[in-house]
LUMBALO-344919 format. One line per 8 residues: number of its first residue (from 0); their letters; for each residue x, z, y of N, C-alpha, C, O. Coordinates in pm, 1 decimal. Atoms other than C-alpha are relative to their C-alpha. Example, Ala and Ser with C-alpha at 12.3 -4.5 7.8 and 13.67 -1.06 7.14 Angstrom:
0	AS	89.0,0.0,-119.0,1230.0,780.0,-450.0,90.0,0.0,120.0,193.6,66.5,118.1  -82.0,-6.0,-119.0,1367.0,714.0,-106.0,-77.0,73.0,109.0,-26.1,89.9,219.8 $
***
This chain:
0	MNIENQVV	-120.5,27.9,69.5,8219.2,15945.5,6133.0,23.8,80.3,-120.9,5.6,202.0,-119.0  -31.7,-63.4,133.3,8314.0,16027.8,5775.5,143.3,42.3,-2.5,229.0,-45.1,-16.1  -137.7,-53.2,8.4,8629.2,16247.6,5776.1,59.0,-13.3,-150.5,178.0,4.6,-176.1  -49.1,-8.8,135.2,8654.6,16214.9,5409.7,32.1,-138.8,-69.6,30.4,-152.8,-191.9  -61.2,118.1,62.7,8777.3,15857.1,5367.3,124.5,21.5,-70.3,214.5,75.1,-5.5  -130.2,-10.8,76.7,9053.3,15859.0,5104.5,78.4,-125.8,10.7,35.5,-233.4,-31.0  -69.3,123.5,-12.8,9323.5,15626.2,5188.1,135.5,16.4,-63.0,190.0,126.7,-57.7  -138.4,-2.9,32.7,9655.7,15543.6,5033.0,79.6,-93.4,79.3,42.7,-210.1,91.9 $
8	LGLGGNMG	-83.8,95.7,-79.8,9928.8,15399.5,5247.8,132.8,-1.2,-76.0,177.6,92.6,-141.7  -142.0,18.6,62.0,10263.2,15252.7,5129.4,75.7,1.0,134.0,31.1,-53.1,235.2  -107.2,6.2,-95.1,10561.1,15311.2,5352.7,123.4,-44.9,-36.1,173.0,-9.9,-143.2  -143.1,54.8,39.9,10885.8,15135.6,5355.1,79.2,-39.9,124.4,25.6,-60.1,233.3  -81.8,52.0,-101.0,11178.1,15033.7,5557.2,155.7,-8.9,-46.8,203.5,64.8,-133.1  -139.4,15.7,42.0,11541.6,14913.4,5534.1,100.0,-22.8,113.3,207.4,-80.5,96.7  -86.7,7.4,-114.5,11683.2,14934.8,5883.5,38.2,143.7,58.9,-43.2,235.8,63.3  -33.2,-137.5,-69.0,11874.5,15225.1,6052.2,-6.2,107.2,-95.2,25.5,88.9,-212.7 $
16	NRTQHLAL	1.2,-123.6,85.8,11825.0,15575.4,5918.7,-144.1,-8.4,-64.4,-246.5,29.0,-7.2  129.8,22.8,68.8,11557.2,15491.2,5661.6,-75.3,131.9,-30.6,-196.8,136.4,-11.7  65.4,-121.7,29.1,11482.2,15849.4,5556.5,-65.4,56.7,132.3,-179.9,102.0,132.7  68.7,-61.3,-132.6,11425.0,15962.1,5928.9,-115.8,-94.7,37.7,-214.7,-44.4,91.1  112.8,88.5,-35.9,11199.7,15660.1,5981.8,-116.7,31.2,-80.5,-228.0,30.2,-27.8  106.7,-34.2,83.5,10992.6,15755.1,5686.3,-58.0,135.2,53.9,-178.1,142.4,80.1  44.8,-130.3,-59.6,10963.7,16115.5,5814.9,-69.1,-14.0,128.4,-176.3,44.6,143.5  64.3,27.9,-134.6,10879.5,16003.3,6170.8,-139.8,-65.4,-33.7,-243.3,-23.4,17.9 $
24	AMVQIIQQ	127.1,64.9,30.0,10615.4,15767.2,6017.0,-113.3,88.0,-54.3,-232.3,63.9,-34.2  92.2,-98.8,65.6,10455.7,16055.9,5828.1,-63.1,94.5,109.4,-181.5,128.1,107.3  37.3,-78.4,-114.5,10446.9,16268.3,6148.6,-99.4,-85.6,74.7,-208.5,-36.7,104.1  98.8,86.3,-81.8,10276.7,15980.0,6335.8,-134.1,-21.4,-77.8,-242.2,-14.8,-19.2  126.4,20.4,69.9,10026.5,15912.5,6055.0,-90.0,140.4,5.4,-212.6,137.4,16.6  71.8,-121.5,-17.3,9931.1,16281.0,6069.5,-73.8,3.7,137.3,-193.5,29.9,149.0  53.1,-18.8,-133.4,9887.3,16275.0,6440.5,-99.1,-107.6,52.0,-179.5,-83.9,142.1  79.3,113.7,-43.7,9719.5,15938.6,6475.8,-105.9,-39.8,-84.0,-202.1,-100.1,-36.6 $
32	IGPITRVS	97.3,56.4,100.4,9525.0,15874.2,6152.5,-71.0,118.0,-70.9,-193.8,117.4,-78.4  65.1,-102.6,62.0,9464.7,16199.8,5965.3,99.2,71.3,-99.0,206.8,17.4,-124.7  -85.3,-79.4,81.3,9616.1,16464.9,5731.9,43.6,-65.1,-125.3,-29.5,-139.2,-191.1  -52.6,57.9,132.0,9834.2,16372.1,5443.9,-26.1,108.1,-104.2,-1.2,226.7,-82.6  50.2,-93.0,112.0,9707.9,16528.4,5116.7,97.2,-7.7,-119.8,104.3,90.4,-193.8  -81.5,15.1,97.0,9964.8,16392.4,4874.3,120.5,-86.2,50.3,104.9,-172.7,136.5  -128.7,75.6,-48.2,10331.5,16257.4,4916.7,79.4,-29.6,-128.0,105.3,57.1,-211.5  -70.4,38.4,127.9,10518.1,16060.3,4651.4,152.7,27.5,26.8,191.3,57.0,139.9 $
40	SVYETAAW	-148.8,6.2,-25.8,10898.6,16072.0,4605.6,39.2,-116.6,77.4,-41.4,-208.6,92.1  -48.1,112.1,-62.7,11112.3,15838.3,4800.8,70.1,-77.5,-94.2,147.0,-15.9,-168.0  -68.3,89.4,89.6,11239.7,15536.6,4602.0,80.3,-102.2,71.1,42.7,-154.6,176.0  -84.3,109.6,-63.1,11513.7,15298.3,4677.4,-16.5,-125.8,-87.7,-18.1,-117.4,-210.5  23.3,114.4,72.2,11462.0,14944.7,4581.8,70.3,-120.8,62.0,67.4,-127.0,184.9  -59.0,127.0,-52.3,11646.5,14611.7,4636.9,-111.4,-74.7,59.5,-226.0,-67.1,15.1  102.9,80.2,-82.8,11466.6,14383.1,4882.0,-60.3,-93.0,-88.3,6.2,-149.4,-175.2  91.5,78.7,76.3,11169.7,14187.5,4736.5,-23.4,-126.8,84.2,-25.2,-113.0,206.5 $
48	GNEDQPAF	34.2,113.6,-79.1,11094.5,13827.4,4847.4,126.5,-61.1,64.8,185.8,-154.7,11.2  -124.6,41.3,-56.6,11384.3,13779.1,5082.6,105.8,106.7,-25.7,118.6,212.1,36.6  -95.2,-98.4,58.6,11664.2,13936.8,4889.4,135.9,28.3,81.9,208.2,123.2,51.8  -130.8,-7.0,-64.1,11958.8,13890.2,5133.2,-23.2,96.9,121.5,-24.9,58.1,238.4  10.3,-113.8,-102.0,11909.1,14219.6,5320.3,16.4,126.5,-71.3,17.9,130.8,-194.3  -27.2,-135.4,59.2,11966.1,14593.7,5270.7,-115.5,49.4,-89.1,-230.2,6.9,-75.5  112.5,-57.4,86.8,11774.1,14792.8,5002.4,-91.9,84.1,94.4,-61.0,132.2,203.4  111.9,-53.6,-73.7,11447.0,14937.8,5103.0,-10.4,161.5,-58.7,26.7,193.1,-171.7 $
56	LNMAVCIT	65.9,-128.1,38.5,11320.9,15308.7,5091.5,-155.3,-16.5,3.8,-211.1,-60.8,104.2  142.6,9.8,23.2,10959.2,15317.1,4966.6,-53.9,132.7,-38.5,10.1,214.7,-104.3  82.8,-120.7,46.0,10698.7,15588.4,4927.3,-145.7,-21.0,20.1,-178.5,-117.0,89.7  143.9,5.8,-24.3,10322.3,15633.4,4923.7,-42.9,141.0,42.9,19.4,241.7,9.5  58.3,-115.0,-38.1,10105.1,15890.4,5084.8,-151.0,-21.4,-4.8,-203.1,-129.7,21.5  142.7,1.3,7.7,9740.7,15983.6,5035.4,-42.0,80.8,128.5,14.7,186.1,157.7  37.0,-62.1,-119.6,9556.4,16071.0,5361.5,-159.5,12.1,-1.7,-227.4,-47.7,-85.2  138.2,1.1,-25.0,9210.3,16156.1,5473.9,-24.1,-37.9,143.1,51.3,7.3,229.3 $
64	TPFTPLQT	18.0,54.1,-137.8,9068.7,15984.3,5786.8,-144.9,-22.4,23.8,-219.5,-59.9,-66.6  118.8,31.2,-48.8,8760.9,15955.8,5993.3,-16.7,-150.4,26.1,-128.6,-200.0,39.3  14.0,135.8,-52.6,8848.2,15594.8,6079.6,-36.6,-97.0,-107.4,-12.9,-75.2,-226.2  43.6,113.1,86.1,8705.8,15270.0,5934.0,126.7,-62.1,-31.9,229.5,-34.9,30.2  -123.6,70.1,40.2,8950.2,15038.3,5747.2,67.9,-73.1,116.0,190.3,-70.9,128.5  -67.2,75.2,-104.4,9000.9,14822.5,6056.3,59.5,90.7,111.5,159.2,55.8,174.7  -53.4,-107.5,-101.8,9053.8,15130.5,6290.1,131.7,53.0,-65.0,232.7,66.8,4.0  -116.1,-48.1,69.8,9300.1,15259.0,6032.3,114.3,-101.9,-1.4,231.0,-65.4,13.1 $
72	LERCLRIE	-106.7,109.1,-15.4,9486.7,14920.3,6028.8,57.4,-1.5,142.1,179.1,-11.7,157.9  -38.1,15.1,-140.8,9503.5,14913.1,6408.9,97.7,125.9,26.0,200.0,113.9,93.4  -99.2,-112.4,-37.8,9664.5,15260.2,6419.8,127.1,-5.7,-88.6,231.7,40.6,-43.3  -123.3,27.9,79.5,9911.2,15173.9,6131.5,88.1,-98.3,77.5,208.5,-75.7,89.9  -72.1,96.7,-70.5,10014.6,14871.7,6331.2,45.7,53.0,133.1,150.9,9.5,180.1  -53.8,-59.1,-129.1,10043.4,15074.8,6658.5,120.8,89.9,-30.5,218.1,90.2,44.9  -108.6,-87.9,27.7,10266.6,15332.2,6485.4,132.5,-93.6,-36.6,246.0,-62.1,-0.8  -123.4,82.4,26.1,10493.6,15043.7,6350.8,62.0,-49.1,126.6,184.4,-51.3,139.8 $
80	KQMGRHRT	-47.2,52.7,-139.8,10517.9,14901.2,6713.5,69.3,117.9,65.4,183.2,101.6,109.2  -44.6,-101.3,-69.1,10571.6,15237.8,6857.7,147.2,40.1,-56.2,233.3,83.6,20.3  -124.2,-30.8,61.2,10864.0,15292.3,6611.8,105.7,-122.5,9.9,217.2,-116.3,-41.8  -99.9,100.3,-17.8,11024.1,14963.1,6708.2,-6.0,-124.9,-91.1,86.3,-206.4,-93.2  14.5,109.6,101.2,10893.4,14716.5,6441.8,-27.1,-124.0,79.3,-111.0,-124.2,169.4  25.4,120.7,-56.8,10913.6,14362.7,6544.1,-14.5,-101.0,-123.1,75.3,-114.2,-206.2  35.2,89.5,114.8,10746.6,14104.1,6301.8,68.6,-141.5,43.1,15.5,-214.9,126.4  -61.7,122.2,-33.5,10997.3,13810.0,6315.2,-19.2,-94.7,-128.4,-65.2,-208.1,-115.1 $
88	MKWGPRII	5.9,73.8,129.6,11007.5,13690.6,5939.4,-75.1,59.0,-110.3,-73.7,180.7,-128.7  67.4,-57.8,116.8,10801.2,13729.3,5640.0,93.8,59.6,-92.5,199.1,1.9,-119.6  -86.7,-69.5,80.8,10946.4,13984.0,5410.3,144.5,30.2,53.6,241.5,50.0,-19.5  -142.1,-26.2,-63.4,11234.5,14041.2,5653.9,33.6,151.7,13.4,-47.8,237.1,-21.9  -40.4,-130.3,-19.5,11423.3,14352.4,5735.6,-102.5,76.3,103.7,-150.2,16.5,200.1  86.7,-72.7,-107.1,11207.4,14626.4,5920.1,32.9,145.5,4.8,80.3,202.0,-93.8  -23.8,-132.8,-27.2,11240.2,14966.5,6063.9,-103.0,90.4,-98.3,-72.4,184.6,-171.4  115.1,-65.5,74.5,10898.5,15066.0,5912.6,-111.1,-98.7,-32.5,-142.7,-184.1,50.3 $
96	DIDILLYN	112.2,70.0,39.4,10617.9,14906.1,5728.1,-98.9,97.9,-56.1,-65.7,181.8,-139.8  112.5,-88.1,48.4,10278.2,15079.6,5673.2,-111.8,-88.7,-45.5,-173.9,-158.1,35.0  105.2,77.4,63.6,10034.7,14915.3,5434.7,-103.1,88.9,-47.9,-76.4,197.3,-99.6  108.0,-60.7,50.6,9688.8,15014.8,5354.6,-17.5,-44.8,-142.5,-65.4,-157.0,-159.3  13.2,44.5,144.1,9688.7,14994.3,4968.4,-133.4,24.7,-60.2,-182.9,-56.0,-138.8  129.2,-29.4,53.9,9364.8,15162.5,4890.9,-78.2,72.6,117.4,-22.4,144.8,200.1  101.6,-65.8,-102.1,9059.7,15275.4,5108.1,-109.0,34.6,-70.8,-185.5,-54.4,-107.9  97.5,-51.5,105.7,8828.5,15492.6,4901.8,3.1,-101.0,-126.8,112.5,-135.0,-171.9 $
104	NQIIRDKN	-2.0,96.6,102.6,8729.0,15253.5,4622.5,-58.5,-137.6,39.0,-117.3,-214.0,-37.6  64.8,118.2,-55.1,8632.6,14977.2,4855.2,85.0,-125.7,-39.7,203.3,-112.3,-71.2  -61.3,135.0,18.7,8722.6,14605.5,4798.5,-26.1,-62.5,144.7,-140.5,-79.6,187.1  22.9,58.3,-134.3,8781.6,14454.0,5146.0,78.7,-127.7,-1.9,193.2,-132.9,-47.0  -63.3,123.0,-20.0,8858.5,14098.8,5215.1,-31.6,-57.8,137.7,-130.5,-128.4,157.5  24.6,31.9,-144.9,8886.1,14040.4,5586.9,120.7,-92.4,44.0,224.5,-89.4,-22.1  -108.4,89.3,-51.5,9104.9,13787.5,5778.6,117.4,83.3,44.3,227.6,29.0,52.5  -113.0,-98.1,-44.6,9321.5,14090.2,5895.4,21.2,103.4,-98.2,116.1,179.9,-81.0 $
112	LSVPHPMM	-24.4,-119.5,93.5,9292.7,14326.3,5603.6,-52.4,-41.3,-145.0,-160.0,-99.0,-161.3  30.5,29.6,141.9,9290.3,14288.2,5220.1,30.6,145.9,-75.2,143.1,195.2,-81.8  -9.3,-125.1,82.3,9225.3,14611.2,5014.5,-82.6,-10.3,-119.1,-197.4,-53.9,-111.1  -140.0,-50.7,27.1,9336.6,14690.7,4753.2,101.2,-107.6,39.3,70.1,-226.5,33.0  -106.7,94.9,-28.8,9660.8,14527.2,4860.2,2.4,-106.0,-116.3,14.4,-71.6,-233.9  12.1,103.7,89.2,9639.5,14192.4,4693.0,113.0,-19.1,-105.2,85.5,-61.7,-217.4  -109.4,20.3,91.6,9991.7,14185.3,4533.4,55.5,145.7,-47.4,166.7,152.6,-99.8  -54.1,-125.5,32.9,10032.5,14556.9,4469.9,29.6,23.9,-151.8,122.1,96.8,-187.4 $
120	HERRFVLA	-19.3,-3.1,142.2,9999.6,14519.9,4088.7,121.3,-82.8,-42.5,166.9,-66.2,-155.6  -118.7,65.1,33.9,10292.1,14287.7,4092.6,129.7,47.8,62.6,230.5,-22.5,56.1  -109.8,-53.9,-77.4,10531.6,14505.0,4291.8,33.6,150.7,-51.4,-33.0,248.5,-17.4  -36.9,-127.3,49.2,10708.5,14787.7,4109.3,17.5,110.9,113.6,-15.2,228.7,99.2  -34.8,-113.1,-108.0,10818.0,14955.7,4447.4,-136.0,44.2,65.1,-135.8,134.3,149.1  121.1,-48.9,-56.9,10447.1,14987.4,4532.0,-70.8,82.3,-114.7,-127.7,187.7,-86.1  48.2,-65.9,103.1,10331.0,15092.3,4196.0,63.0,138.8,-40.1,-7.0,236.2,-67.8  -74.8,-133.7,45.3,10595.4,15365.8,4109.7,-53.9,122.8,85.0,-94.4,226.0,31.5 $
128	PIAEIIPQ	53.6,-115.6,-83.5,10490.9,15583.7,4415.4,-141.9,31.8,-23.9,-182.9,147.6,-32.8  151.0,-32.0,34.1,10126.3,15546.3,4347.7,-25.2,62.3,-130.5,-102.9,156.5,-145.6  19.7,-65.3,137.0,10153.4,15615.2,3980.3,42.2,144.7,-13.2,-3.5,221.2,-98.1  -50.0,-139.9,-5.2,10340.8,15933.0,4067.5,-113.2,89.8,66.3,-138.0,201.0,19.7  93.6,-98.2,-61.2,10072.8,16074.9,4294.1,-147.5,-12.4,-37.3,-227.3,79.8,-20.4  139.7,24.0,49.7,9752.6,15917.0,4154.2,2.1,-78.3,-131.2,-48.2,-190.2,-141.7  -30.4,89.5,140.4,9843.4,15811.0,3788.0,-134.0,-38.3,-60.7,-145.8,-148.7,-113.8  122.3,35.0,76.7,9487.8,15821.2,3655.5,-113.6,-64.2,91.3,-227.6,-82.6,48.7 $
136	KKHPILKK	100.0,72.5,-89.6,9310.0,15655.7,3950.4,11.4,-139.9,-48.8,117.8,-187.5,-88.5  13.4,137.4,50.4,9188.0,15309.9,3855.6,1.1,-94.7,124.9,-57.1,-65.4,229.4  -1.4,111.7,-95.2,9258.4,14992.6,4057.7,-149.4,-46.1,10.7,-215.9,-64.0,-91.3  140.9,28.9,-17.4,8920.6,14900.3,4201.7,-49.0,-141.9,-55.0,-165.2,-166.7,-87.0  36.2,142.1,58.3,8934.6,14534.0,4083.1,51.5,-6.5,-151.0,-22.3,-47.6,-240.5  -61.7,21.0,131.1,9163.9,14544.6,3780.4,-46.6,103.2,-103.5,-32.8,80.9,-223.8  56.0,-104.0,93.5,9006.3,14864.2,3629.5,93.9,56.2,-90.6,53.8,100.6,-198.2  -95.8,-67.4,74.4,9331.0,14991.3,3499.2,43.5,103.5,88.3,29.7,93.3,210.2 $
144	TFKELLLI	-66.2,-103.4,-83.3,9499.2,15310.4,3608.3,131.6,-43.3,55.7,191.1,-141.2,10.7  -136.0,50.5,-72.7,9810.9,15287.9,3832.3,96.7,29.7,-98.7,191.5,-48.7,-102.7  -98.4,-29.8,109.5,10006.0,15445.6,3539.3,5.0,-118.8,-94.2,113.0,-163.0,-133.3  4.1,109.4,88.8,9890.6,15165.4,3319.6,59.3,-136.4,63.0,130.0,-214.0,-1.2  -49.9,109.7,-70.7,9963.7,14901.9,3579.7,149.5,-4.3,13.5,212.3,-109.3,-0.1  -140.5,-7.2,-6.0,10312.0,15024.4,3627.1,72.2,-36.5,-130.9,181.9,-92.3,-129.7  -67.5,15.6,130.5,10386.4,15005.7,3252.3,-10.2,-159.7,-24.2,76.1,-213.5,-93.6  11.2,153.4,30.3,10274.8,14627.0,3246.4,49.1,-90.7,118.6,39.7,-213.5,117.1 $
152	CPDTLTVK	-46.6,69.0,-120.8,10421.1,14537.4,3583.4,99.9,-111.5,-30.9,198.3,-84.5,-99.7  -107.3,108.3,33.8,10608.4,14190.3,3566.6,126.4,14.2,87.2,228.7,-44.8,52.6  -114.7,-14.9,-85.9,10847.2,14291.8,3846.7,102.8,71.4,-66.4,79.8,179.7,-120.2  -110.5,-62.0,69.4,11190.8,14363.3,3711.0,109.3,66.6,91.9,218.2,103.7,48.3  -95.9,-71.1,-86.8,11355.5,14512.8,4024.7,-1.4,153.0,-32.4,-103.8,216.6,-57.5  -20.1,-144.0,17.3,11498.4,14859.8,3978.6,-62.5,81.3,106.9,-40.0,50.7,224.0  66.3,-86.1,-99.4,11293.3,15127.9,4156.0,58.7,144.1,-32.2,19.4,206.5,-130.7  -67.7,-121.4,35.6,11514.0,15442.9,4174.1,-54.7,114.8,87.2,-47.1,114.0,210.1 $
160	PLFNPIDL	45.9,-126.5,-85.7,11358.7,15781.0,4275.6,123.0,61.1,47.3,225.3,72.0,-20.3  -115.9,-68.8,-50.1,11580.1,15955.6,4509.4,-35.9,147.8,30.3,42.8,234.8,-7.0  38.6,-139.0,-25.3,11403.1,16272.8,4623.8,-150.8,8.6,47.0,-205.9,-89.3,97.3  135.7,-32.8,-55.1,11059.6,16420.8,4709.6,14.3,79.4,126.6,70.2,189.0,131.2  -15.6,-62.5,-129.2,11031.1,16495.4,5076.5,-58.9,133.9,18.5,-22.1,201.5,114.6  59.5,-126.1,-13.3,10822.2,16801.4,5023.1,52.4,101.2,-123.1,-4.7,206.1,-153.0  -65.8,-76.9,95.0,11047.3,16932.7,4746.9,80.7,108.5,82.9,179.0,74.8,148.7  -56.9,-109.6,-80.0,11142.4,17276.2,4904.9,140.9,34.1,-48.4,219.3,92.5,26.4 $
168	SL	-127.7,-40.3,52.2,11446.7,17311.8,4669.6,119.9,-85.0,55.4,234.6,-58.0,19.7  -103.4,87.1,-52.9,11644.7,17041.5,4861.1,88.8,68.7,99.1,181.1,7.1,152.4 $
***
């Protein structure tokens, strides 16, 4: 197994204590998937898709893992379930959502997993945290940096940075 798989995960949620859920998800990611190497700020965003629900907190983390893409997905889904996530409606409220946004520079199209995430370049709440932590990395398909993709993103929802969880001055 290769411990050096570089993965970017998107985390988000809009139910209960949103900040606490993000923190718990990061602990679980470290314990079950691998060490976190970079952490974005936490951003608040109005709901996307199904807009009649509370605002989301979103962030991105870079991790290294020995697991394959599908093993990583299984572990993300397990963490969501352990934290109480129930998938009842598309784009509905959730305690936690953990998406694999990037896995090395691979392009994966499987019935259970699409990497890079197929709509990430159309979602400001995904691009803002990624552009913060890996601004010069290029999207494996679109061949533009995440900073460039954020600048041309068609999504007009406001994405407001709140705080960086590793900022020790808080």
